[in-house]
N, C-alpha and C positions, 0 to 999 in steps of 0.2 A: 037594712040590706048588708049582707056580708060579701065583700069582694074576695076573689080567689086568685092566687098565683097559679101559674101553669103547672107547677109541681108542688104538692103538699107533702112536706117532709118533717113537720113538727120542729122546725127550727126557731130559735129565739132571734128575732130581728133587732138590730140596733140602728139608730138613726146616724147619719153622717152630717155633722154641723156644716153650715154654709150653703146648703141646698135642700130641696124638699122632695126630689123625685125618687132618689134611690136610698134604700136601706141596705144593710149587709148582714151576713152571717158567716160563721165558720163551720165546716163539717166536723171538725175535731178541735184539738188544742190550738190555741193561738199564742201560747207562752213560749217564746224562743228559748228560755232557759231550760225547758223540758229536753231540748236537744242535748244539752250538757249532762243533765242528770241521767238520761238514758245511756249515754256513752260511758259515764262513770260506772254504770251497772253492767256494761258489756252488751247492751242491747241497742237496737235501732228504734228510734222514736216513730210511732205510727204517723203516717202522713195526714195532712189536712188540706182542705181546699177553701178558697175564698169565694163567696157568692155575693153578687150584686142583685138586689131584688127591685124591680122597676114597678113603682106604684101606678104609673101611667098605663102600662101595657099588661102588667101581670107577668112579664117575662123574668126569668132568672138567668143571669149571665155568670158563667164560671170561666175565668181567664185561663186557668190551668187545671189539669186533672190531679187527683190525689196521687202522691208519691211518697213512699217511705223515706223518712229522714228529711222531709221538706215541709216547712211551716210558713205561714203568711201573717203579716201584721194586720191590724185594723186599717182600713183605708182612710186617707186624708183627702179632703177636697180643698184645693188651693189653686189659684191662677186658672180658674175655669176648667179644671180637669181633676181626675182622681189619681191618687198616688198610693202605692203599696209596696211593701218589702217582701221578698222571697228569700228565706234562709235555707240553703241546701247544705246539710251537715256532711254528706258524703263528699261533695266537691269542695267543702270549706269555703263556700261562696255566698255573699250577701248581694242581692240585686235589687236595685230600685227601679220600679216601673211606673209609668203614667199611662192613663187610658181614658177613653170614654166607653162605658160598658156596652158591650156588643161589638166593639172594634178590637182588632188585635192590640195587645199591650205593647208599648214602646219601651225598650230598655234604655235607661238613663245613665245608670252608674253601676259598676260591678266592683265589689270590694272583697278583700280577703277576710274571712271570719277569724283567722288566727290573730290573737292579740286583742280582739274586740271583746268588750264586756257585753254579754247578752242579757244581763239583768235589767228588766224594764226597757228593753230595746224597742223603739217605736219611732213614728214620724210625728212631727209637730211643726207649727209655724207656717208662714208664707213668706218666701218660697219654702218648699218642703225641706226640713232638716232631719237627718238621721241622728237620734240621740239615745243615750242610755243613762241611767242613774241608779245609785243605791243609797243607803242611808248616809254615806259620807262624801260622795263625789258625783258631779255631773259631767258627762262627756258628750260632746257633739262631734260626730265623725264626718259629716258632710252637710252642706257644701264647703264649710270651713272647719278647721280643727279648733275646738274650744274645750277647755278643761279647767274646772275650779272646784274647791272643796265646798261642801254645804254645811250650814249651821244645823244644829239639832232640829228635827221635825220639819225640815225644809223640802219642798217638792217644786221643781220647775214645771210650770204648766204650759207656757208658750214662749216663742221667740218672735220678735218683730223689730225691724229697723235697727238691728245690731244690739238689741237689749234682750235680757232674759227676765221673765216675770215669774216670781216664785210665790208660793203661799206657805206660811209657817203657822202651825197650830201650837198654842201655848196653854198649858194647864196651870191655873193659879189656885193656890190654897190646897193643892193635892198633897197628901202624905202617903208614903209607901205602905204604911200599915193599915190605912183605912181611907175609904172614899167618903168624905164628909159632905154635908150640904153646902159648905163654903167653897167647894170645888167649882171653878168656872173655866169654861173653854172659850178661848177667843182666837182670832186669826189676824195675821198681818200680811200685807203685800210687800214684797221685797223686789226692787228693780235693780238689776245688775248690768254693768257694761259687758262687752264681749270678753274682757279679760277677767271677769268675775268680781270686779270692784263694785261695792254696794253704792248705788247712786241715790237711792231713796228708800224709806221705810214708812209705812202708814198702817193704821188699823183698818181691817176690812177683809172680807172673804170674796174670792174670785168665783164668778159663775159665767159659763158660756151658754148663750142662747142658741136655739136651733138654727138661727140665721148665721151663726158663726161669730157674732160679736161677743166681746167680753165685758162684763159688768162687775163692779165692786160694790158690796153691800155691807 
C-alpha cells in the first residue's frame, strides 16, 4: 500500500532526528551562502519555502510563503518542538523560530546578518544553537557566543551541556601523487569545552540515529 500526502509535488523528503511523525522538504535552495553569491553577482536569490510533511495525516504544513531573497534552514527537533532559521537578505535579518507544524511559528530571536558568516550556517544541539563553520573556524552565534579554530578535517556535529563534539577524518599512508592500497581512512571524536579547549580525543566515528541519540562506532 502506498500512502499519499495531500499534495504530490515530487519533493525529496528528509527525516528530522528525534521524532518520527514529520519529515521536511525545501521548495528550492536551502544553502544560506547562496544569498551572498547572488548578491555578489548583482542578483536577488530566488526564494524558497520550508515544508513539514505529516506522516500521520498526510498534511503538508508551510509556515511561510516563498519570497525572493529569503531562505530557510533545515529544521531541528529539540525540547519537544521544531526550530528553524529564516534568512532575509533584503532586510539583512536572521530570525530563529520555533513551532509545532500547523500552528503559527513563534519568533524566538532576531539577529543582524551583517558580520555573520553564512557558510554552513545551521541549527544544532539542545537547546537550539545557531552555528556556522568553515574549514578553519567554528562560530556559535546564539544562545551564547563561542568561537574557536578547527584542526584540519574537523567538523563540529553537535553541542550539548557546554561541550562541542567534533569528528576528524584522517588519511593514513596517502601520497599526493598516488592513491595506494596502503591508504586508510579513520575517524576521531574530539570533545571541546565552550572556550574551544580540547578535553578529550578518541578513535571512532559519530552517527546519529533517527531517535536523535548519538553513537560512536
